[in-house]
N, C-alpha and C positions, 0 to 999 in steps of 0.2 A: 465306360463308366458313366453313370447318370448323375447329374448335379441336382440337388434339391432346389426348391424355389428360393429359399433363403440365400443360398449361395449366389444366385443370379441377381439379387437385389430387388426383387419384386415387393418386398415388405416396406419399402421406403415411402410409398404414397400414404399409408395410414399414419406414419410418424409425422409427415408433413401436415396432414389435416389436424392431427392432435396438437401440434405446435401452433398452428393458426388459431385453433379454438382457445388454447391457453393464452395466447396473445390478446385475443378479444376479451376474455374474462379479466385479465390483468388490467386492460385499458378501462373497462367499465368500472372495476373496483377502484382504480386510480381516480376516476371522476366522481364516483358516488360516495366513497368512504368519508372524505372531508365534509360533504354535505350532511351525511348521516350523523357525524360527530357534532356538527353545529346544531342540528335539529335536537339532538339529545341534550346538549347544553341548554338550549332554549326551554325544553320541556322541564329540566331541573329547576331553572329559574322560575318558571310558572308555578311549579309545585312549592318551591321555597317561599315565594311571595304569597301564595294562598295560605300557607301555614302561619305567616306573620301578619295576617289580616287584623288581628286584635290590636296590634300596635301601629300598623300602617294604614293610612287612608287610601282611597282609590287613586288619587293623583300620584302618591308615592309609589304605589304598586305599578301603575302605568309607566311612570318614569324609569323604574328599575328594569322593566321588560324592554322598553325602548332603548335603554342604554346597552343592554345585552345584545339586542338586535343590531345596533350600530357597531358594537365591538366585533361581532361575527359577520358583519356585512349581510345580514338577512333582510329581506324586503318586508319588514313589519312597520306598519304605520299606526297611528292612534285609532283609526277606524277598524283596524284588525283585532283590537283588544276589547273584549267585553267583560265587564266586572258586574256581577249581580250579588247583592247582599239581601238575603231573605231568610226568615225563620232561624236566626242565629247561625247562619251558614253562608259561606261565600263560594261563588263559582267564578273562576277566572278562565276565560277561553281566549286563545290566540289562534287565528287562522291566517295562513299565508300560502303563497305559491313560490316555489323555487324553480327557476329554469336551469336545467343542466344541458349544456351544449355537447352534442356528439357530432361527428362529421356527417353532414346531411340530415340531421335530425335534432330537434330540441324537445327534451322531455320536460313537461310541466308536472312537477311533483307537488300535489296539494297536501298540506300538512295542517293538522289541527291538534293543538295541545289543550287539554282541559283538566283543571284541578279543582276539586271540591273539598272544603274543609269546614269544620265547625269553628265559629268565632268564640274565643274565650275572653 
Protein backbone atom coordinates (compact mmCIF):
# COMPACT_ATOMS: atom_id res chain seq x y z
CA UNK A 1 0.00 0.00 0.00
CA UNK A 2 1.36 3.43 -1.03
CA UNK A 3 1.11 6.50 1.16
CA UNK A 4 0.40 9.87 -0.36
CA UNK A 5 2.70 12.84 0.18
CA UNK A 6 0.39 14.42 2.72
CA UNK A 7 0.55 11.39 4.94
CA UNK A 8 4.34 11.54 5.00
CA UNK A 9 4.33 15.20 6.23
CA UNK A 10 5.94 16.84 3.21
CA UNK A 11 3.44 19.73 3.22
CA UNK A 12 4.80 21.24 6.46
CA UNK A 13 7.47 23.41 4.82
CA UNK A 14 4.92 25.61 3.03
CA UNK A 15 3.02 26.09 6.28
CA UNK A 16 6.22 27.14 8.05
CA UNK A 17 7.02 29.72 5.33
CA UNK A 18 3.46 31.04 5.55
CA UNK A 19 3.70 31.44 9.32
CA UNK A 20 7.03 33.27 9.01
CA UNK A 21 5.57 35.66 6.41
CA UNK A 22 2.51 36.21 8.61
CA UNK A 23 4.79 37.02 11.55
CA UNK A 24 6.73 39.55 9.46
CA UNK A 25 3.51 41.23 8.29
CA UNK A 26 2.18 41.43 11.86
CA UNK A 27 5.47 42.90 13.10
CA UNK A 28 5.57 45.57 10.37
CA UNK A 29 1.92 46.45 11.05
CA UNK A 30 2.66 46.64 14.79
CA UNK A 31 5.39 49.21 14.10
CA UNK A 32 3.64 51.21 11.33
CA UNK A 33 -0.03 51.43 12.39
CA UNK A 34 0.57 53.71 15.42
CA UNK A 35 2.73 56.01 13.27
CA UNK A 36 0.04 56.09 10.57
CA UNK A 37 -2.64 56.94 13.17
CA UNK A 38 -0.54 59.81 14.56
CA UNK A 39 0.08 61.12 11.03
CA UNK A 40 -3.67 61.01 10.31
CA UNK A 41 -4.39 62.94 13.51
CA UNK A 42 -1.82 65.57 12.51
CA UNK A 43 -3.37 65.83 9.03
CA UNK A 44 -6.79 66.42 10.62
CA UNK A 45 -5.34 69.12 12.88
CA UNK A 46 -3.81 70.89 9.87
CA UNK A 47 -7.15 70.76 8.02
CA UNK A 48 -9.07 72.01 11.06
CA UNK A 49 -6.67 74.89 11.61
CA UNK A 50 -6.85 75.89 7.94
CA UNK A 51 -10.65 75.95 8.21
CA UNK A 52 -10.51 78.28 11.20
CA UNK A 53 -8.11 80.73 9.55
CA UNK A 54 -10.71 83.49 9.60
CA UNK A 55 -10.75 83.52 13.41
CA UNK A 56 -7.18 82.38 14.17
CA UNK A 57 -3.99 84.25 13.40
CA UNK A 58 -0.84 82.50 12.14
CA UNK A 59 0.71 82.25 15.60
CA UNK A 60 -2.37 80.54 17.02
CA UNK A 61 -2.48 78.09 14.09
CA UNK A 62 1.23 77.33 14.51
CA UNK A 63 0.79 76.85 18.28
CA UNK A 64 -2.11 74.42 17.81
CA UNK A 65 -0.11 72.34 15.32
CA UNK A 66 2.93 72.27 17.60
CA UNK A 67 0.76 71.28 20.58
CA UNK A 68 -0.66 68.35 18.62
CA UNK A 69 2.86 67.34 17.55
CA UNK A 70 4.04 67.37 21.17
CA UNK A 71 0.98 65.38 22.24
CA UNK A 72 1.68 62.68 19.65
CA UNK A 73 5.51 62.83 19.97
CA UNK A 74 5.93 63.85 16.34
CA UNK A 75 9.17 65.56 15.25
CA UNK A 76 7.55 68.81 14.11
CA UNK A 77 9.28 72.14 14.75
CA UNK A 78 8.29 75.72 13.92
CA UNK A 79 10.42 75.66 10.77
CA UNK A 80 8.44 72.62 9.51
CA UNK A 81 5.21 74.67 9.43
CA UNK A 82 4.52 77.02 6.53
CA UNK A 83 1.48 79.30 6.55
CA UNK A 84 0.70 81.42 3.48
CA UNK A 85 -2.24 83.81 3.25
CA UNK A 86 -2.90 85.15 -0.25
CA UNK A 87 -5.95 86.11 -2.33
CA UNK A 88 -8.42 85.42 0.51
CA UNK A 89 -7.04 81.91 0.87
CA UNK A 90 -4.80 80.17 3.36
CA UNK A 91 -2.39 77.32 2.75
CA UNK A 92 -1.00 75.46 5.74
CA UNK A 93 1.82 72.99 5.06
CA UNK A 94 3.52 70.76 7.62
CA UNK A 95 6.50 68.66 6.53
CA UNK A 96 8.38 66.25 8.78
CA UNK A 97 10.18 62.90 8.84
CA UNK A 98 9.38 60.05 11.21
CA UNK A 99 12.00 57.38 11.81
CA UNK A 100 10.57 53.88 12.25
CA UNK A 101 13.07 51.43 13.72
CA UNK A 102 13.18 47.86 12.48
CA UNK A 103 15.81 45.28 13.42
CA UNK A 104 18.81 46.21 11.30
CA UNK A 105 17.01 48.98 9.39
CA UNK A 106 15.64 52.46 10.04
CA UNK A 107 12.86 53.62 7.72
CA UNK A 108 12.64 57.39 7.23
CA UNK A 109 9.02 58.20 6.39
CA UNK A 110 8.73 61.70 4.88
CA UNK A 111 5.28 63.15 5.46
CA UNK A 112 3.73 66.35 4.13
CA UNK A 113 0.27 67.57 5.10
CA UNK A 114 -1.19 70.48 3.18
CA UNK A 115 -4.56 72.13 3.61
CA UNK A 116 -5.93 74.98 1.52
CA UNK A 117 -9.06 76.90 2.45
CA UNK A 118 -10.74 80.18 1.65
CA UNK A 119 -10.64 82.77 4.43
CA UNK A 120 -14.07 84.05 5.39
